[in-house]
C-alpha positions in Angstrom: -21.7 44.2 68.0 -23.8 45.0 64.9 -20.6 45.9 62.9 -19.1 42.5 63.8 -22.3 40.8 62.8 -22.4 42.8 59.6 -18.8 41.9 58.8 -19.4 38.2 59.7 -22.5 38.1 57.5 -20.6 39.8 54.6 -17.7 37.3 54.9 -20.2 34.4 55.0 -22.1 35.8 52.1 -18.9 36.3 50.0 -17.8 32.7 50.8 -21.2 31.4 49.7 -21.1 33.4 46.5 -17.6 32.1 45.7 -18.6 28.6 46.4 -21.7 28.9 44.3 -19.8 30.6 41.5 -17.2 27.8 41.5 -20.1 25.2 41.4 -21.8 27.1 38.5 -18.6 27.4 36.6 -17.8 23.7 36.8 -21.4 22.9 35.8 -21.2 25.3 32.9 -17.9 23.8 31.8 -19.2 20.3 31.9 -22.3 21.4 30.0 -20.2 23.2 27.4 -18.0 20.1 27.0 -21.1 17.9 26.6 -22.8 20.2 24.1 -19.7 20.7 22.0 -19.1 17.0 21.9 -22.7 16.4 20.8 -22.6 19.1 18.2 -19.1 18.1 17.1 -17.2 21.3 17.9 -14.5 19.7 20.1 -11.1 19.2 18.7 -10.6 15.7 17.3 -8.5 13.6 19.6 -5.3 12.7 18.0 -4.6 9.0 17.7 -1.7 7.1 16.1 -4.0 6.6 13.0 -5.1 10.1 12.2 -1.9 12.1 12.8 0.6 12.2 10.0 3.5 10.6 11.8 4.9 8.6 8.9 7.4 10.2 6.7 7.1 10.2 2.9 10.2 7.9 2.5 8.5 5.2 4.6 5.3 5.5 2.6 7.2 5.2 -0.7 9.1 2.2 0.7 5.8 0.5 1.6 4.4 1.1 -1.8 7.5 -0.3 -3.5 7.6 -3.3 -1.3 3.9 -4.1 -1.9 4.5 -3.9 -5.7 7.4 -6.4 -5.4 5.2 -9.1 -3.8 3.9 -11.7 -6.2 0.2 -11.6 -6.6 0.0 -15.2 -5.5 0.9 -14.0 -2.0 -2.5 -12.4 -1.8 -4.4 -15.6 -2.7 -3.7 -17.0 0.8 -7.0 -17.1 2.7 -5.1 -16.8 6.0 -3.5 -13.5 5.0 -4.3 -10.7 7.4 -3.0 -7.1 8.0 -0.5 -8.3 10.6 0.9 -11.1 8.4 1.3 -8.7 5.5 2.9 -6.1 7.7 5.4 -8.7 9.1 6.2 -9.7 5.6 7.0 -6.1 4.7 8.9 -5.6 7.9 6.7 -2.7 9.1 4.0 -2.4 11.8 0.3 -3.0 11.2 -0.6 0.7 11.9 2.0 1.8 9.3 0.5 -0.5 6.7 -3.1 0.5 7.6 -2.0 4.2 7.4 -0.5 3.5 4.0 -3.7 1.9 2.7 -5.9 4.7 4.0 -3.8 7.7 3.1 -1.9 6.6 0.0 -4.3 4.3 -1.7 -7.6 5.6 -0.3 -8.7 2.1 0.6 -8.3 -0.4 3.4 -6.5 -3.8 3.7 -9.6 -5.9 2.9 -10.6 -3.9 -0.1 -7.1 -4.0 -1.4 -6.7 -7.8 -1.2 -10.3 -8.4 -2.4 -9.6 -6.3 -5.5 -6.5 -8.4 -6.3 -8.5 -11.6 -5.7 -11.5 -10.5 -7.7 -9.3 -9.6 -10.7 -7.8 -13.0 -10.7 -11.2 -14.7 -10.2 -12.6 -12.8 -13.1 -9.6 -13.9 -15.2 -10.1 -17.5 -14.2 -13.8 -17.5 -14.9 -13.1 -16.4 -18.5 -10.4 -19.0 -19.2 -11.4 -22.2 -21.1 -9.0 -24.2 -19.0 -11.1 -23.4 -15.9 -14.5 -24.1 -17.4 -14.7 -27.4 -15.5 -13.6 -25.8 -12.2 -16.5 -24.8 -10.0 -17.1 -21.2 -9.2 -16.7 -22.1 -5.5 -13.3 -23.7 -6.2 -12.2 -20.6 -8.1 -13.2 -18.4 -5.1 -11.2 -20.7 -2.8 -8.2 -20.7 -5.2 -7.9 -16.9 -5.2 -8.1 -16.7 -1.4 -11.7 -16.3 -0.4 -12.4 -18.4 2.7 -16.1 -18.9 2.1 -18.3 -19.2 -1.0 -20.7 -16.6 0.3 -18.0 -13.9 0.8 -16.7 -14.6 -2.7 -20.2 -14.3 -4.3 -21.1 -11.2 -2.2 -17.8 -9.4 -2.9 -17.8 -10.3 -6.6 -21.4 -9.1 -7.0 -20.7 -5.9 -5.1 -17.8 -5.1 -7.4 -19.1 -6.2 -10.8 -22.9 -6.0 -10.2 -23.2 -9.6 -11.4 -22.8 -13.0 -9.7 -19.7 -14.9 -10.6 -21.7 -17.8 -12.1 -23.7 -15.4 -14.3 -20.4 -13.7 -15.3 -19.0 -17.0 -16.4 -22.1 -17.8 -18.5 -22.0 -14.5 -20.2 -18.3 -15.0 -21.2 -18.7 -18.4 -22.7 
């Protein structure tokens, strides 16, 4: 009877060890995943935005199509990424990828640079000296006076009204 008790105890003990080992392994795995995520050692999850899924031909085509658009197209305050993508007959993720990876910018920075260049030009023109700075901002596509002033000052380190005074 003691041999049977010994064998039963051994089987029970081995079962317990296997169960605890599995529990410890799963805890260790979850702890490892957590710590590597916190430290940043996990592999970056691929998304449609960070994997190079667009061929070079498409990217060249997007660049060419963008250059063909008249600058006045960008002076529309209602213009957004989706509308521009529709105009170019591509998807918004493709256009976003183009801005990020080919031009090292984003959609908003791209159109703001076009708008600011035109605003700067208009602020310098004598024909526009009687047009308010606010109206110039609106004419080049800024939907609010505050966003025009803020963006202009960020780019040129001077307020648009001050820029105009210096150029007179």
